[in-house]
C-alpha positions as CSV (number, residue, x, y, z in Angstrom):
1,X,74.5,124.7,-132.5
2,X,76.4,127.7,-133.5
3,X,73.5,129.3,-135.3
4,X,71.3,128.7,-132.2
5,X,73.8,130.4,-130.0
6,X,74.2,133.3,-132.4
7,X,70.4,133.7,-132.7
8,X,70.0,133.6,-128.9
9,X,72.7,136.2,-128.4
10,X,71.2,138.5,-131.0
11,X,67.8,138.1,-129.5
12,X,69.2,138.9,-126.0
13,X,71.0,142.0,-127.3
14,X,67.8,143.2,-129.0
15,X,65.8,142.7,-125.8
16,X,68.3,144.6,-123.7
17,X,68.4,147.5,-126.2
18,X,64.6,147.7,-126.2
19,X,64.5,147.8,-122.4
20,X,67.2,150.5,-122.2
21,X,65.9,152.6,-125.0
22,X,62.2,152.0,-124.8
23,X,61.6,151.7,-121.1
24,X,59.8,148.9,-119.3
25,X,56.3,149.9,-120.2
26,X,55.7,151.5,-116.8
27,X,54.5,155.0,-116.7
28,X,56.7,157.9,-115.6
29,X,54.1,160.4,-114.5
30,X,50.5,160.7,-113.7
31,X,48.0,163.5,-113.0
32,X,45.1,163.3,-110.5
33,X,42.5,165.8,-109.3
34,X,41.8,165.8,-105.6
35,X,39.6,168.0,-103.5
36,X,39.7,168.9,-99.9
37,X,37.2,170.8,-97.7
38,X,38.0,172.7,-94.5
39,X,35.2,173.7,-92.2
40,X,35.6,176.9,-90.2
41,X,33.4,177.2,-87.1
42,X,32.8,179.9,-84.5
43,X,34.4,180.0,-81.1
44,X,31.5,178.2,-79.4
45,X,31.6,175.2,-81.8
46,X,35.3,174.6,-82.1
47,X,37.2,171.6,-80.6
48,X,38.5,174.1,-78.0
49,X,35.3,176.2,-77.6
50,X,35.1,179.6,-76.0
51,X,32.0,181.2,-74.6
52,X,32.4,184.9,-73.7
53,X,30.6,188.2,-74.1
54,X,32.3,189.9,-77.0
55,X,29.7,192.4,-78.1
56,X,28.9,194.3,-74.9
57,X,30.4,195.0,-71.5
58,X,30.0,192.6,-68.6
59,X,29.0,194.6,-65.5
60,X,29.9,193.7,-61.9
61,X,28.7,195.2,-58.7
62,X,31.3,195.9,-56.0
63,X,32.1,192.6,-54.2
64,X,30.6,190.4,-56.9
65,X,32.4,187.4,-58.5
66,X,31.3,185.8,-61.7
67,X,32.4,183.9,-64.8
68,X,33.7,186.0,-67.7
69,X,35.2,183.4,-70.0
70,X,34.4,179.7,-70.4
71,X,36.5,177.1,-72.2
72,X,35.0,173.8,-73.3
73,X,37.1,170.7,-74.3
74,X,35.2,169.3,-77.3
75,X,38.0,166.9,-78.2
76,X,37.5,163.2,-77.6
77,X,40.6,163.2,-75.4
78,X,41.4,164.8,-72.1
79,X,43.5,168.0,-72.2
80,X,46.4,167.9,-69.7
81,X,47.3,170.7,-69.1
82,X,45.0,173.6,-70.2
83,X,46.5,177.0,-69.6
84,X,44.6,180.4,-69.8
85,X,46.7,183.6,-69.9
86,X,44.8,186.7,-68.8
87,X,45.8,190.3,-69.6
88,X,44.1,193.1,-67.7
89,X,43.9,196.4,-69.6
90,X,46.2,196.6,-72.6
91,X,47.2,193.3,-74.3
92,X,50.9,192.6,-74.0
93,X,52.0,190.6,-77.1
94,X,55.2,189.6,-75.5
95,X,53.4,187.0,-73.5
96,X,53.7,188.7,-70.0
97,X,50.2,187.9,-68.8
98,X,48.9,189.5,-65.6
99,X,47.4,186.2,-64.5
100,X,47.9,182.6,-65.7
101,X,45.4,179.9,-64.7
102,X,46.4,176.3,-65.3
103,X,44.1,173.3,-65.1
104,X,45.8,170.0,-64.7
105,X,43.1,168.0,-66.4
106,X,40.1,169.0,-68.5
107,X,38.0,166.0,-69.6
108,X,36.2,165.6,-72.9
109,X,33.1,167.8,-73.0
110,X,34.2,169.5,-69.7
111,X,33.9,173.3,-69.3
112,X,36.1,175.4,-67.1
113,X,35.2,179.0,-66.2
114,X,37.5,181.9,-65.6
115,X,36.1,183.9,-62.7
116,X,36.6,187.7,-62.0
117,X,36.0,189.5,-58.7
118,X,35.1,193.2,-58.5
119,X,36.7,195.2,-55.7
120,X,37.1,192.1,-53.6
121,X,39.5,189.3,-52.9
122,X,37.9,186.0,-53.6
123,X,39.2,182.5,-53.4
124,X,37.1,181.6,-56.4
125,X,38.4,184.5,-58.6
126,X,41.1,184.0,-61.2
127,X,41.5,187.7,-61.6
128,X,40.7,190.7,-59.4
129,X,39.3,193.9,-60.9
130,X,39.4,197.5,-59.5
131,X,36.6,200.0,-60.1
132,X,36.2,201.2,-63.7
133,X,36.0,199.7,-67.1
134,X,38.8,197.4,-68.2
135,X,39.3,194.9,-71.0
136,X,40.3,191.3,-70.2
137,X,42.2,189.6,-73.0
138,X,42.6,185.8,-73.0
139,X,44.9,183.3,-74.7
140,X,44.5,179.6,-74.3
141,X,47.0,176.7,-74.8
142,X,46.3,173.0,-74.2
143,X,47.9,169.6,-74.8
144,X,46.6,166.1,-74.7
145,X,47.0,162.7,-76.3
146,X,47.7,163.6,-80.0
147,X,46.5,167.2,-79.4
148,X,48.4,170.4,-79.2
149,X,46.2,173.5,-79.6
150,X,46.2,177.2,-78.8
151,X,44.3,180.3,-79.8
152,X,45.3,181.8,-83.1
153,X,44.3,185.3,-81.9
154,X,43.5,186.6,-78.4
155,X,39.9,187.0,-77.2
156,X,38.8,190.2,-75.5
157,X,36.0,190.8,-73.0
158,X,35.1,194.3,-71.8
159,X,34.2,194.5,-68.1
160,X,32.9,197.2,-65.8
161,X,33.5,197.1,-62.1
162,X,31.2,199.4,-60.2
163,X,32.3,200.9,-56.9
């Protein structure tokens, strides 16, 4: 019995040493190649899509009111709220917008339009313009269920208000 005990103890010691010195047979590192693709789309195809005239001047007759900047919610979820900051003339990077328009709820695939009025006060207008050529700069922020989005750079529209 003594020999069996001695052989068992020796075998146990060898097994423990092998585990401590040789590891368990599991691997300690691995290498894998993964790829990712990011699609970049234009303003009109984005989840928060913008439609505006960015290559020419939008002209208004005196007393006229019309849309100058459209925002479409292409997310599957409602945006609540959606806020558009409007800068008339020079863009103020400090965030002091001349006008701020807030929509409490913009549904999926719904479009809201920012309206401007030329030389007139209009209940429909989000911003009122004086005679001459101005630039309107827009920044947009929105929140929703699992969504928090804003413009990465301001969008600019040139407008001319005729007297």
